[in-house]
C-alpha positions in Angstrom: 10.2 -4.2 -41.7 8.5 -7.2 -40.0 6.5 -6.9 -36.8 5.9 -9.9 -34.5 2.6 -9.4 -32.6 2.2 -10.6 -29.1 -1.2 -11.8 -27.8 -1.9 -8.5 -25.9 -1.6 -6.5 -29.1 -4.3 -8.6 -30.7 -6.5 -8.4 -27.6 -6.3 -4.6 -27.6 -7.8 -4.7 -31.1 -11.1 -5.9 -29.4 -11.8 -2.2 -28.9 -11.8 -1.7 -32.6 -15.0 -3.4 -33.9 -14.6 -4.5 -37.5 -17.9 -3.0 -38.6 -17.0 0.4 -37.2 -13.2 0.4 -37.9 -13.2 -1.4 -41.2 -10.3 0.6 -42.6 -8.1 -0.5 -39.7 -9.0 -4.1 -40.3 -8.4 -3.8 -44.0 -4.9 -2.4 -43.3 -4.2 -5.3 -40.8 -5.4 -7.8 -43.5 -3.1 -6.2 -46.1 -0.1 -6.3 -43.7 -0.9 -9.9 -42.6 -1.2 -10.9 -46.3 2.1 -9.5 -47.3 4.0 -10.9 -44.3 4.7 -7.5 -42.6 2.7 -8.7 -39.5 3.6 -12.1 -38.2 3.2 -13.9 -35.0 3.8 -17.4 -33.5 1.7 -20.5 -33.1 1.5 -20.0 -29.3 -0.2 -16.6 -29.7 -2.8 -18.3 -31.9 -3.3 -20.8 -29.1 -3.5 -18.1 -26.4 -6.1 -16.2 -28.5 -8.3 -19.3 -28.7 -8.1 -19.7 -24.9 -9.2 -16.1 -24.5 -13.0 -16.4 -24.7 -14.1 -12.8 -24.7 -13.8 -11.7 -28.3 -15.0 -13.9 -31.1 -14.0 -11.6 -33.9 -10.4 -11.6 -32.8 -10.5 -15.4 -32.9 -12.2 -15.4 -36.2 -9.6 -13.0 -37.7 -6.8 -15.3 -36.3 -8.5 -18.4 -38.0 -8.8 -16.5 -41.3 -5.2 -15.4 -41.1 -3.7 -18.6 -39.7 -0.6 -18.3 -41.9 0.4 -15.3 -39.7 0.9 -17.7 -36.8 4.1 -19.5 -37.7 5.6 -22.6 -36.1 9.0 -21.8 -34.6 12.1 -22.4 -36.8 15.1 -24.0 -35.3 16.8 -20.7 -34.9 13.9 -19.4 -32.8 13.9 -22.6 -30.6 17.6 -21.9 -29.8 16.7 -18.3 -28.8 13.8 -19.7 -26.6 16.3 -22.0 -25.0 18.7 -19.0 -24.3 15.8 -17.0 -22.8 14.7 -19.7 -20.5 18.3 -20.5 -19.5 18.2 -17.1 -17.6 16.6 -18.1 -14.3 14.9 -14.7 -13.9 13.1 -15.1 -17.3 11.8 -18.6 -16.4 9.0 -16.6 -14.7 7.6 -16.0 -18.2 6.1 -19.5 -17.7 3.8 -19.5 -14.7 3.3 -22.5 -12.5 -0.4 -22.3 -13.4 0.4 -22.5 -17.1 2.6 -25.5 -16.5 -0.1 -27.3 -14.4 -2.9 -26.6 -16.9 -0.8 -27.1 -20.0 -1.8 -23.6 -21.2 0.1 -22.1 -24.1 2.8 -19.6 -23.3 3.7 -17.3 -26.1 6.1 -14.7 -24.6 9.5 -16.4 -25.1 8.4 -17.5 -28.6 7.4 -14.0 -29.5 10.8 -12.5 -28.5 12.6 -15.4 -30.2 10.7 -14.8 -33.4 11.6 -11.1 -33.2 15.3 -11.9 -32.7 15.5 -14.5 -35.4 13.5 -12.5 -38.0 15.2 -9.2 -37.1 11.7 -7.9 -36.5 10.1 -5.5 -34.1 8.0 -7.0 -31.3 4.6 -5.4 -30.8 3.3 -5.9 -27.2 1.1 -4.1 -24.7 3.4 -5.0 -21.8 5.5 -2.2 -20.4 9.2 -2.4 -19.3 9.5 -2.7 -15.6 12.8 -2.9 -13.8 13.8 -6.4 -12.8 10.6 -7.9 -14.3 10.1 -11.0 -16.5 8.1 -9.1 -19.1 8.4 -9.1 -22.9 10.0 -5.7 -23.1 12.6 -6.7 -20.5 13.5 -9.9 -22.5 13.6 -7.8 -25.7 16.0 -5.4 -24.1 18.3 -8.2 -22.9 18.3 -9.8 -26.4 18.5 -6.5 -28.3 15.1 -6.9 -30.0 13.2 -3.6 -30.7 9.9 -3.5 -28.9 6.9 -1.2 -29.3 3.2 -1.1 -28.4 0.2 -1.2 -30.7 -0.2 2.6 -30.8 3.5 3.0 -31.7 3.0 0.4 -34.5 0.1 2.4 -35.9 2.2 5.6 -35.8 5.1 3.9 -37.6 2.7 2.8 -40.3 1.4 6.4 -40.6 -2.2 5.3 -39.8 -4.7 8.0 -38.9 -8.4 7.3 -38.3 
């Protein structure tokens, strides 16, 4: 099974310092290396705009192959997502004005196209433009980081 990580899932990992939780990072490295964990280029870009945690950015740079450019099939799904006016709120006016990266529609599209599970820290909220809502609409499985670790059978 493949997992598409959203930016928030990587940011939560800031609480797991590599020097203290080395076994967790070794497991992440293994899954990144064998293609079980993937993400999208926009997540990479969002992580590099997030200035709080250097080791997350360093990990992303060392595992840049995880952050894939969207395939044509994914771009079609992004187009379908953004064709729904309610989901256009995934891209804020501020992001448009600043030219900031916006990963959410690309994450869901990658999950759909790759038949993968999306890993996000966002929660489903009725009538919201959130990753879990888009996943539900497009029939893409969606879990959080803790559920991902449970599915992997990780215990620390």
